[in-house]
C-alpha positions in Angstrom: -13.4 111.3 39.8 -9.5 110.0 40.5 -8.1 109.7 44.2 -4.5 109.7 44.4 -3.9 108.0 47.8 0.3 109.0 49.2 1.3 106.6 52.2 2.8 108.8 54.9 6.2 108.3 55.5 7.5 106.9 59.1 10.7 106.7 61.2 10.8 102.9 60.9 14.4 101.2 60.6 16.0 104.7 61.6 18.9 105.2 64.0 17.7 107.8 66.9 19.4 111.4 65.9 22.3 112.0 68.4 23.6 115.3 69.1 27.5 115.9 69.4 27.0 116.2 73.2 25.5 112.7 73.5 28.2 111.2 71.5 30.9 112.8 73.2 29.0 111.8 76.4 29.5 108.1 75.6 32.6 107.9 75.0 33.5 110.1 78.0 31.0 107.2 79.9 33.1 104.6 78.6 36.3 105.9 78.8 35.1 106.9 83.0 34.7 103.5 83.7 38.1 102.4 82.6 36.9 100.8 79.2 38.0 101.4 75.7 35.9 103.4 73.4 34.8 104.2 69.8 36.6 106.8 68.5 34.2 109.7 67.5 36.3 110.6 64.6 37.9 107.4 62.8 35.6 104.5 65.0 39.3 103.1 66.4 39.9 102.3 70.0 40.2 105.0 72.4 41.7 104.1 75.1 41.5 105.7 79.1 44.7 108.5 79.2 45.6 108.8 83.3 47.4 110.9 85.4 48.5 111.1 88.7 44.7 110.1 89.8 43.4 106.7 89.5 39.8 108.0 87.2 41.0 108.6 83.9 41.4 112.4 82.5 41.0 112.0 79.4 41.0 109.2 76.1 43.5 108.6 73.0 42.7 106.7 70.1 45.5 104.1 69.0 44.1 104.6 64.9 44.2 108.3 64.4 45.6 109.9 67.5 42.7 112.3 68.3 42.6 112.9 71.8 39.5 113.8 74.3 39.9 115.3 77.6 
């Protein structure tokens, strides 16, 4: 009689699962803190954009021109 032993797959070394909402929330958090964020489209630098108030109203990527507002 033979026995086959199969190793159980693990999640070690894999990056945690992120939703689109998680990704955009992270970008918005950085922009809201007046910091440059990583563009979710091209991974370039996304800078906060301001209107008449002191708080950012969105961001624009310097590399690809994507806008988040």
